[in-house]
N, CA, C and O atoms as a printed pandas DataFrame, in Angstrom:
     atom_number atom_name residue_name chain_id  residue_number  x_coord  y_coord  z_coord
0              1         N          UNK        A               1  194.941   78.735   -2.279
1              2        CA          UNK        A               1  194.789   78.019   -1.043
2              3         C          UNK        A               1  193.949   78.828   -0.044
3              4         O          UNK        A               1  193.064   78.272    0.606
4              5         N          UNK        A               2  194.217   80.121    0.082
5              6        CA          UNK        A               2  193.498   80.935    1.062
6              7         C          UNK        A               2  192.027   81.109    0.685
7              8         O          UNK        A               2  191.167   81.236    1.556
8              9         N          UNK        A               3  191.748   81.113   -0.604
9             10        CA          UNK        A               3  190.340   81.188   -1.025
10            11         C          UNK        A               3  189.592   79.919   -0.644
11            12         O          UNK        A               3  188.426   79.973   -0.255
12            13         N          UNK        A               4  190.262   78.780   -0.755
13            14        CA          UNK        A               4  189.641   77.519   -0.344
14            15         C          UNK        A               4  189.321   77.535    1.147
15            16         O          UNK        A               4  188.277   77.043    1.575
16            17         N          UNK        A               5  190.228   78.103    1.927
17            18        CA          UNK        A               5  190.006   78.192    3.368
18            19         C          UNK        A               5  188.851   79.141    3.663
19            20         O          UNK        A               5  188.082   78.911    4.597
20            21         N          UNK        A               6  188.723   80.206    2.875
21            22        CA          UNK        A               6  187.603   81.130    3.044
22            23         C          UNK        A               6  186.280   80.429    2.741
23            24         O          UNK        A               6  185.288   80.643    3.438
24            25         N          UNK        A               7  186.265   79.602    1.716
25            26        CA          UNK        A               7  185.059   78.830    1.388
26            27         C          UNK        A               7  184.741   77.847    2.516
27            28         O          UNK        A               7  183.582   77.688    2.900
28            29         N          UNK        A               8  185.771   77.193    3.040
29            30        CA          UNK        A               8  185.592   76.274    4.161
30            31         C          UNK        A               8  185.030   77.006    5.381
31            32         O          UNK        A               8  184.151   76.486    6.068
32            33         N          UNK        A               9  185.536   78.210    5.650
33            34        CA          UNK        A               9  185.046   79.008    6.775
34            35         C          UNK        A               9  183.562   79.347    6.588
35            36         O          UNK        A               9  182.789   79.314    7.546
36            37         N          UNK        A              10  183.177   79.668    5.371
37            38        CA          UNK        A              10  181.765   79.933    5.095
38            39         C          UNK        A              10  180.895   78.717    5.368
39            40         O          UNK        A              10  179.805   78.838    5.926
40            41         N          UNK        A              11  181.382   77.536    4.970
41            42        CA          UNK        A              11  180.642   76.299    5.234
42            43         C          UNK        A              11  180.537   76.023    6.734
43            44         O          UNK        A              11  179.490   75.596    7.220
44            45         N          UNK        A              12  181.622   76.269    7.459
45            46        CA          UNK        A              12  181.616   76.052    8.910
46            47         C          UNK        A              12  180.614   76.982    9.578
47            48         O          UNK        A              12  179.843   76.550   10.436
48            49         N          UNK        A              13  180.616   78.262    9.192
49            50        CA          UNK        A              13  179.674   79.222    9.786
50            51         C          UNK        A              13  178.230   78.828    9.487
51            52         O          UNK        A              13  177.363   78.912   10.356
52            53         N          UNK        A              14  177.986   78.405    8.272
53            54        CA          UNK        A              14  176.638   78.001    7.874
54            55         C          UNK        A              14  176.177   76.784    8.688
55            56         O          UNK        A              14  175.034   76.732    9.141
56            57         N          UNK        A              15  177.066   75.818    8.866
57            58        CA          UNK        A              15  176.714   74.617    9.620
58            59         C          UNK        A              15  176.590   74.893   11.112
59            60         O          UNK        A              15  175.805   74.234   11.793
60            61         N          UNK        A              16  177.345   75.849   11.634
61            62        CA          UNK        A              16  177.206   76.210   13.045
62            63         C          UNK        A              16  175.850   76.847   13.293
63            64         O          UNK        A              16  175.257   76.644   14.352
64            65         N          UNK        A              17  175.353   77.611   12.338
65            66        CA          UNK        A              17  174.053   78.249   12.487
66            67         C          UNK        A              17  172.897   77.286   12.303
67            68         O          UNK        A              17  171.859   77.426   12.949
68            69         N          UNK        A              18  173.071   76.311   11.427
69            70        CA          UNK        A              18  171.978   75.391   11.107
70            71         C          UNK        A              18  171.857   74.250   12.110
71            72         O          UNK        A              18  170.752   73.776   12.376
72            73         N          UNK        A              19  172.966   73.809   12.664
73            74        CA          UNK        A              19  172.932   72.689   13.608
74            75         C          UNK        A              19  173.895   72.975   14.750
75            76         O          UNK        A              19  174.631   73.961   14.723
76            77         N          UNK        A              20  173.884   72.130   15.724
77            78        CA          UNK        A              20  174.755   72.314   16.884
78            79         C          UNK        A              20  176.143   71.753   16.586
79            80         O          UNK        A              20  176.518   70.696   17.093
80            81         N          UNK        A              21  176.884   72.457   15.776
81            82        CA          UNK        A              21  178.235   72.041   15.419
82            83         C          UNK        A              21  179.214   72.704   16.376
83            84         O          UNK        A              21  179.249   73.930   16.480
84            85         N          UNK        A              22  179.996   71.911   17.065
85            86        CA          UNK        A              22  181.012   72.437   17.968
86            87         C          UNK        A              22  182.351   72.440   17.241
87            88         O          UNK        A              22  182.779   71.420   16.699
88            89         N          UNK        A              23  182.994   73.578   17.236
89            90        CA          UNK        A              23  184.283   73.723   16.570
90            91         C          UNK        A              23  185.345   73.887   17.642
91            92         O          UNK        A              23  185.163   74.644   18.595
92            93         N          UNK        A              24  186.456   73.176   17.485
93            94        CA          UNK        A              24  187.509   73.217   18.498
94            95         C          UNK        A              24  188.355   74.481   18.361
95            96         O          UNK        A              24  188.365   75.136   17.319
96            97         N          UNK        A              25  189.053   74.798   19.426
97            98        CA          UNK        A              25  189.941   75.957   19.445
98            99         C          UNK        A              25  191.063   75.795   18.417
99           100         O          UNK        A              25  191.487   76.770   17.796
100          101         N          UNK        A              26  191.533   74.579   18.244
101          102        CA          UNK        A              26  192.611   74.329   17.287
102          103         C          UNK        A              26  192.185   74.688   15.864
103          104         O          UNK        A              26  192.963   75.268   15.107
104          105         N          UNK        A              27  190.959   74.344   15.508
105          106        CA          UNK        A              27  190.463   74.682   14.173
106          107         C          UNK        A              27  190.365   76.192   14.008
107          108         O          UNK        A              27  190.742   76.733   12.969
108          109         N          UNK        A              28  189.857   76.875   15.039
109          110        CA          UNK        A              28  189.793   78.335   14.982
110          111         C          UNK        A              28  191.185   78.938   14.803
111          112         O          UNK        A              28  191.362   79.877   14.026
112          113         N          UNK        A              29  192.173   78.400   15.521
113          114        CA          UNK        A              29  193.536   78.926   15.405
114          115         C          UNK        A              29  194.106   78.710   14.012
115          116         O          UNK        A              29  194.743   79.603   13.454
116          117         N          UNK        A              30  193.881   77.531   13.449
117          118        CA          UNK        A              30  194.377   77.250   12.095
118          119         C          UNK        A              30  193.725   78.189   11.087
119          120         O          UNK        A              30  194.396   78.739   10.214
120          121         N          UNK        A              31  192.415   78.367   11.216
121          122        CA          UNK        A              31  191.716   79.290   10.319
122          123         C          UNK        A              31  192.256   80.706   10.475
123          124         O          UNK        A              31  192.523   81.392    9.488
124          125         N          UNK        A              32  192.412   81.130   11.710
125          126        CA          UNK        A              32  192.882   82.498   11.964
126          127         C          UNK        A              32  194.286   82.716   11.413
127          128         O          UNK        A              32  194.551   83.744   10.790
128          129         N          UNK        A              33  195.180   81.768   11.632
129          130        CA          UNK        A              33  196.551   81.922   11.137
130          131         C          UNK        A              33  196.576   81.971    9.608
131          132         O          UNK        A              33  197.337   82.746    9.028
132          133         N          UNK        A              34  195.768   81.167    8.964
133          134        CA          UNK        A              34  195.733   81.189    7.502
134          135         C          UNK        A              34  195.131   82.477    6.970
135          136         O          UNK        A              34  195.614   83.010    5.971
136          137         N          UNK        A              35  194.088   82.990    7.611
137          138        CA          UNK        A              35  193.535   84.279    7.195
138          139         C          UNK        A              35  194.548   85.391    7.415
139          140         O          UNK        A              35  194.660   86.305    6.598
140          141         N          UNK        A              36  195.274   85.316    8.501
141          142        CA          UNK        A              36  196.293   86.324    8.792
142          143         C          UNK        A              36  197.415   86.269    7.760
143          144         O          UNK        A              36  197.849   87.309    7.264
144          145         N          UNK        A              37  197.879   85.087    7.436
145          146        CA          UNK        A              37  198.938   84.941    6.431
146          147         C          UNK        A              37  198.482   85.409    5.058
147          148         O          UNK        A              37  199.259   86.001    4.309
148          149         N          UNK        A              38  197.224   85.143    4.727
149          150        CA          UNK        A              38  196.697   85.526    3.424
150          151         C          UNK        A              38  196.262   86.975    3.334
151          152         O          UNK        A              38  195.962   87.464    2.245
152          153         N          UNK        A              39  196.223   87.671    4.465
153          154        CA          UNK        A              39  195.819   89.073    4.462
154          155         C          UNK        A              39  194.318   89.278    4.493
155          156         O          UNK        A              39  193.835   90.357    4.148
156          157         N          UNK        A              40  193.574   88.267    4.897
157          158        CA          UNK        A              40  192.117   88.366    5.006
158          159         C          UNK        A              40  191.763   88.834    6.423
159          160         O          UNK        A              40  191.329   88.040    7.257
160          161         N          UNK        A              41  191.951   90.120    6.681
161          162        CA          UNK        A              41  191.792   90.629    8.041
162          163         C          UNK        A              41  190.339   90.669    8.489
163          164         O          UNK        A              41  190.058   90.543    9.680
164          165         N          UNK        A              42  189.420   90.842    7.563
165          166        CA          UNK        A              42  187.999   90.807    7.930
166          167         C          UNK        A              42  187.641   89.423    8.450
167          168         O          UNK        A              42  186.964   89.297    9.470
168          169         N          UNK        A              43  188.085   88.402    7.766
169          170        CA          UNK        A              43  187.819   87.026    8.195
170          171         C          UNK        A              43  188.551   86.712    9.497
171          172         O          UNK        A              43  188.014   86.021   10.362
172          173         N          UNK        A              44  189.764   87.214    9.636
173          174        CA          UNK        A              44  190.520   86.987   10.871
174          175         C          UNK        A              44  189.783   87.575   12.070
175          176         O          UNK        A              44  189.724   86.954   13.131
176          177         N          UNK        A              45  189.223   88.768   11.904
177          178        CA          UNK        A              45  188.473   89.387   12.997
178          179         C          UNK        A              45  187.168   88.627   13.265
179          180         O          UNK        A              45  186.708   88.584   14.406
180          181         N          UNK        A              46  186.574   88.037   12.242
181          182        CA          UNK        A              46  185.383   87.196   12.442
182          183         C          UNK        A              46  185.715   85.996   13.314
183          184         O          UNK        A              46  184.970   85.666   14.236
184          185         N          UNK        A              47  186.835   85.345   13.022
185          186        CA          UNK        A              47  187.246   84.176   13.800
186          187         C          UNK        A              47  187.502   84.589   15.246
187          188         O          UNK        A              47  187.119   83.871   16.170
188          189         N          UNK        A              48  188.140   85.729   15.449
189          190        CA          UNK        A              48  188.377   86.228   16.806
190          191         C          UNK        A              48  187.047   86.443   17.524
191          192         O          UNK        A              48  186.904   86.097   18.697
192          193         N          UNK        A              49  186.087   87.010   16.820
193          194        CA          UNK        A              49  184.766   87.224   17.409
194          195         C          UNK        A              49  184.101   85.925   17.829
195          196         O          UNK        A              49  183.509   85.846   18.906
196          197         N          UNK        A              50  184.196   84.907   16.985
197          198        CA          UNK        A              50  183.613   83.610   17.325
198          199         C          UNK        A              50  184.333   82.994   18.522
199          200         O          UNK        A              50  183.699   82.372   19.373
200          201         N          UNK        A              51  185.650   83.163   18.592
201          202        CA          UNK        A              51  186.394   82.625   19.731
202          203         C          UNK        A              51  185.996   83.347   21.020
203          204         O          UNK        A              51  185.856   82.716   22.067
204          205         N          UNK        A              52  185.816   84.657   20.945
205          206        CA          UNK        A              52  185.403   85.414   22.133
206          207         C          UNK        A              52  184.009   85.002   22.590
207          208         O          UNK        A              52  183.764   84.874   23.789
208          209         N          UNK        A              53  183.092   84.793   21.644
209          210        CA          UNK        A              53  181.729   84.367   21.986
210          211         C          UNK        A              53  181.723   83.057   22.750
211          212         O          UNK        A              53  180.889   82.847   23.631
212          213         N          UNK        A              54  182.652   82.178   22.414
213          214        CA          UNK        A              54  182.696   80.859   23.038
214          215         C          UNK        A              54  183.707   80.789   24.174
215          216         O          UNK        A              54  184.041   79.700   24.642
216          217         N          UNK        A              55  184.196   81.944   24.621
217          218        CA          UNK        A              55  185.144   82.052   25.741
218          219         C          UNK        A              55  186.380   81.177   25.541
219          220         O          UNK        A              55  186.814   80.477   26.456
220          221         N          UNK        A              56  186.938   81.226   24.335
221          222        CA          UNK        A              56  188.154   80.477   24.027
222          223         C          UNK        A              56  189.355   81.407   24.144
223          224         O          UNK        A              56  189.257   82.609   23.900
224          225         N          UNK        A              57  190.471   80.835   24.515
225          226        CA          UNK        A              57  191.701   81.597   24.668
226          227         C          UNK        A              57  192.247   81.976   23.296
227          228         O          UNK        A              57  192.335   81.132   22.404
228          229         N          UNK        A              58  192.614   83.245   23.129
229          230        CA          UNK        A              58  193.238   83.737   21.902
230          231         C          UNK        A              58  194.680   84.115   22.224
231          232         O          UNK        A              58  194.921   84.986   23.060
232          233         N          UNK        A              59  195.618   83.482   21.582
233          234        CA          UNK        A              59  197.031   83.748   21.828
234          235         C          UNK        A              59  197.462   84.979   21.032
235          236         O          UNK        A              59  197.945   84.862   19.906
236          237         N          UNK        A              60  197.286   86.148   21.623
237          238        CA          UNK        A              60  197.587   87.401   20.931
238          239         C          UNK        A              60  199.062   87.504   20.566
239          240         O          UNK        A              60  199.404   88.066   19.525
240          241         N          UNK        A              61  199.933   86.972   21.406
241          242        CA          UNK        A              61  201.365   87.054   21.140
242          243         C          UNK        A              61  201.713   86.330   19.836
243          244         O          UNK        A              61  202.489   86.843   19.029
244          245         N          UNK        A              62  201.150   85.158   19.633
245          246        CA          UNK        A              62  201.418   84.388   18.415
246          247         C          UNK        A              62  200.904   85.141   17.186
247          248         O          UNK        A              62  201.590   85.211   16.167
248          249         N          UNK        A              63  199.697   85.704   17.284
249          250        CA          UNK        A              63  199.114   86.430   16.162
250          251         C          UNK        A              63  199.884   87.721   15.882
251          252         O          UNK        A              63  200.087   88.094   14.726
252          253         N          UNK        A              64  200.304   88.387   16.936
253          254        CA          UNK        A              64  201.074   89.625   16.779
254          255         C          UNK        A              64  202.404   89.337   16.097
255          256         O          UNK        A              64  202.818   90.070   15.199
256          257         N          UNK        A              65  203.069   88.275   16.520
257          258        CA          UNK        A              65  204.350   87.893   15.930
258          259         C          UNK        A              65  204.193   87.574   14.446
259          260         O          UNK        A              65  205.005   87.998   13.623
260          261         N          UNK        A              66  203.157   86.834   14.114
261          262        CA          UNK        A              66  202.905   86.476   12.709
262          263         C          UNK        A              66  202.582   87.717   11.877
263          264         O          UNK        A              66  203.061   87.855   10.751
264          265         N          UNK        A              67  201.773   88.614   12.429
265          266        CA          UNK        A              67  201.425   89.849   11.728
266          267         C          UNK        A              67  202.674   90.685   11.468
267          268         O          UNK        A              67  202.875   91.168   10.354
268          269         N          UNK        A              68  203.508   90.858   12.481
269          270        CA          UNK        A              68  204.712   91.673   12.318
270          271         C          UNK        A              68  205.691   91.031   11.345
271          272         O          UNK        A              68  206.397   91.734   10.622
272          273         N          UNK        A              69  205.739   89.721   11.322
273          274        CA          UNK        A              69  206.641   89.030   10.404
274          275         C          UNK        A              69  206.208   89.217    8.949
275          276         O          UNK        A              69  207.053   89.358    8.065
276          277         N          UNK        A              70  204.900   89.218    8.697
277          278        CA          UNK        A              70  204.408   89.247    7.321
278          279         C          UNK        A              70  203.902   90.605    6.847
279          280         O          UNK        A              70  204.092   90.960    5.684
280          281         N          UNK        A              71  203.261   91.367    7.729
281          282        CA          UNK        A              71  202.533   92.559    7.291
282          283         C          UNK        A              71  202.894   93.818    8.074
283          284         O          UNK        A              71  202.064   94.722    8.173
284          285         N          UNK        A              72  204.079   93.910    8.624
285          286        CA          UNK        A              72  204.366   95.025    9.536
286          287         C          UNK        A              72  204.246   96.399    8.883
287          288         O          UNK        A              72  203.956   97.371    9.581
288          289         N          UNK        A              73  204.453   96.517    7.595
289          290        CA          UNK        A              73  204.361   97.817    6.931
290          291         C          UNK        A              73  203.047   98.017    6.177
291          292         O          UNK        A              73  202.893   99.000    5.454
292          293         N          UNK        A              74  202.108   97.099    6.341
293          294        CA          UNK        A              74  200.854   97.157    5.602
294          295         C          UNK        A              74  200.007   98.331    6.063
295          296         O          UNK        A              74  199.632   98.416    7.232
296          297         N          UNK        A              75  199.710   99.232    5.141
297          298        CA          UNK        A              75  198.856  100.399    5.394
298          299         C          UNK        A              75  199.352  101.261    6.549
299          300         O          UNK        A              75  198.552  101.951    7.181
300          301         N          UNK        A              76  200.619  101.240    6.833
301          302        CA          UNK        A              76  201.139  101.992    7.968
302          303         C          UNK        A              76  200.988  103.498    7.766
303          304         O          UNK        A              76  200.615  104.215    8.694
304          305         N          UNK        A              77  201.273  103.971    6.576
305          306        CA          UNK        A              77  201.223  105.418    6.340
306          307         C          UNK        A              77  199.944  105.867    5.637
307          308         O          UNK        A              77  199.723  107.068    5.485
308          309         N          UNK        A              78  199.107  104.941    5.210
309          310        CA          UNK        A              78  197.881  105.296    4.497
310          311         C          UNK        A              78  196.819  105.769    5.479
311          312         O          UNK        A              78  196.546  105.109    6.482
312          313         N          UNK        A              79  196.235  106.897    5.186
313          314        CA          UNK        A              79  195.165  107.456    6.017
314          315         C          UNK        A              79  193.819  107.108    5.385
315          316         O          UNK        A              79  193.742  106.815    4.192
316          317         N          UNK        A              80  192.772  107.141    6.186
317          318        CA          UNK        A              80  191.433  106.805    5.691
318          319         C          UNK        A              80  190.998  107.757    4.585
319          320         O          UNK        A              80  190.271  107.359    3.675
320          321         N          UNK        A              81  191.437  109.008    4.656
321          322        CA          UNK        A              81  191.046  109.983    3.634
322          323         C          UNK        A              81  191.762  109.749    2.304
323          324         O          UNK        A              81  191.332  110.264    1.272
324          325         N          UNK        A              82  192.846  108.979    2.320
325          326        CA          UNK        A              82  193.622  108.734    1.106
326          327         C          UNK        A              82  193.185  107.471    0.361
327          328         O          UNK        A              82  193.685  107.198   -0.730
328          329         N          UNK        A              83  192.272  106.709    0.926
329          330        CA          UNK        A              83  191.843  105.479    0.258
330          331         C          UNK        A              83  191.065  105.815   -1.008
331          332         O          UNK        A              83  190.309  106.785   -1.053
332          333         N          UNK        A              84  191.263  105.003   -2.021
333          334        CA          UNK        A              84  190.651  105.277   -3.323
334          335         C          UNK        A              84  189.297  104.606   -3.492
335          336         O          UNK        A              84  188.407  105.147   -4.148
336          337         N          UNK        A              85  189.147  103.436   -2.903
337          338        CA          UNK        A              85  187.888  102.706   -3.060
338          339         C          UNK        A              85  187.300  102.384   -1.687
339          340         O          UNK        A              85  187.980  102.458   -0.663
340          341         N          UNK        A              86  186.035  102.032   -1.701
341          342        CA          UNK        A              86  185.371  101.650   -0.450
342          343         C          UNK        A              86  185.965  100.355    0.101
343          344         O          UNK        A              86  186.093  100.197    1.315
344          345         N          UNK        A              87  186.322   99.439   -0.780
345          346        CA          UNK        A              87  186.920   98.175   -0.348
346          347         C          UNK        A              87  188.254   98.423    0.346
347          348         O          UNK        A              87  188.567   97.783    1.350
348          349         N          UNK        A              88  189.038   99.355   -0.190
349          350        CA          UNK        A              88  190.324   99.669    0.418
350          351         C          UNK        A              88  190.137  100.326    1.787
351          352         O          UNK        A              88  190.911  100.062    2.706
352          353         N          UNK        A              89  189.135  101.164    1.930
353          354        CA          UNK        A              89  188.904  101.802    3.229
354          355         C          UNK        A              89  188.418  100.784    4.259
355          356         O          UNK        A              89  188.785  100.873    5.431
356          357         N          UNK        A              90  187.597   99.816    3.839
357          358        CA          UNK        A              90  187.166   98.761    4.757
358          359         C          UNK        A              90  188.346   97.898    5.177
359          360         O          UNK        A              90  188.473   97.528    6.344
360          361         N          UNK        A              91  189.205   97.581    4.219
361          362        CA          UNK        A              91  190.387   96.779    4.530
362          363         C          UNK        A              91  191.280   97.507    5.519
363          364         O          UNK        A              91  191.793   96.903    6.461
364          365         N          UNK        A              92  191.466   98.800    5.308
365          366        CA          UNK        A              92  192.261   99.613    6.230
366          367         C          UNK        A              92  191.646   99.585    7.627
367          368         O          UNK        A              92  192.361   99.505    8.626
368          369         N          UNK        A              93  190.337   99.652    7.688
369          370        CA          UNK        A              93  189.623   99.615    8.967
370          371         C          UNK        A              93  189.873   98.291    9.696
371          372         O          UNK        A              93  190.107   98.285   10.904
372          373         N          UNK        A              94  189.824   97.178    8.973
373          374        CA          UNK        A              94  190.054   95.872    9.590
374          375         C          UNK        A              94  191.512   95.690   10.006
375          376         O          UNK        A              94  191.786   95.077   11.038
376          377         N          UNK        A              95  192.447   96.211    9.219
377          378        CA          UNK        A              95  193.858   96.129    9.599
378          379         C          UNK        A              95  194.084   96.923   10.880
379          380         O          UNK        A              95  194.780   96.457   11.783
380          381         N          UNK        A              96  193.505   98.116   10.967
381          382        CA          UNK        A              96  193.648   98.930   12.180
382          383         C          UNK        A              96  193.007   98.242   13.381
383          384         O          UNK        A              96  193.558   98.274   14.481
384          385         N          UNK        A              97  191.851   97.622   13.178
385          386        CA          UNK        A              97  191.181   96.908   14.276
386          387         C          UNK        A              97  192.037   95.743   14.756
387          388         O          UNK        A              97  192.127   95.489   15.957
388          389         N          UNK        A              98  192.665   95.035   13.822
389          390        CA          UNK        A              98  193.523   93.916   14.213
390          391         C          UNK        A              98  194.747   94.416   14.959
391          392         O          UNK        A              98  195.127   93.846   15.982
392          393         N          UNK        A              99  195.371   95.480   14.454
393          394        CA          UNK        A              99  196.530   96.050   15.150
394          395         C          UNK        A              99  196.172   96.473   16.567
395          396         O          UNK        A              99  196.937   96.244   17.504
396          397         N          UNK        A             100  195.023   97.081   16.717
397          398        CA          UNK        A             100  194.580   97.512   18.048
398          399         C          UNK        A             100  194.343   96.304   18.948
399          400         O          UNK        A             100  194.703   96.325   20.125
400          401         N          UNK        A             101  193.739   95.251   18.398
401          402        CA          UNK        A             101  193.435   94.064   19.190
402          403         C          UNK        A             101  194.700   93.391   19.718
403          404         O          UNK        A             101  194.734   92.955   20.869
404          405         N          UNK        A             102  195.745   93.302   18.882
405          406        CA          UNK        A             102  196.978   92.656   19.342
406          407         C          UNK        A             102  197.892   93.610   20.096
407          408         O          UNK        A             102  198.896   93.183   20.665
408          409         N          UNK        A             103  197.559   94.891   20.106
409          410        CA          UNK        A             103  198.333   95.846   20.897
410          411         C          UNK        A             103  199.498   96.481   20.172
411          412         O          UNK        A             103  200.490   96.838   20.807
412          413         N          UNK        A             104  199.409   96.633   18.864
413          414        CA          UNK        A             104  200.487   97.268   18.103
414          415         C          UNK        A             104  200.333   98.774   18.108
415          416         O          UNK        A             104  201.326   99.484   18.263
416          417         N          UNK        A             105  199.128   99.286   17.944
417          418        CA          UNK        A             105  198.909  100.739   17.931
418          419         C          UNK        A             105  198.865  101.296   19.329
419          420         O          UNK        A             105  198.689  102.501   19.508
């Protein structure tokens, strides 16, 4: 299911760039919550960036609550020097960026 949403997000981004497609805040929130639930933190931060560009309200409390409910121990003790692959270090970077954005760190 989350991969389908990622494909949908790619189509939305492509159509926003090619034509004047206006996306509502509700759609951004649904996408963000699904990326957050699925652990796609890079995509979640992309959605946040698009919302900020369009001066849309981001409910940090809701996102923080969802993150703590599902991923509170994710990469908590892992350091950047301990990552084994480049993909894992990028993922750690996005998780830390999300934690900082919602005010956990």
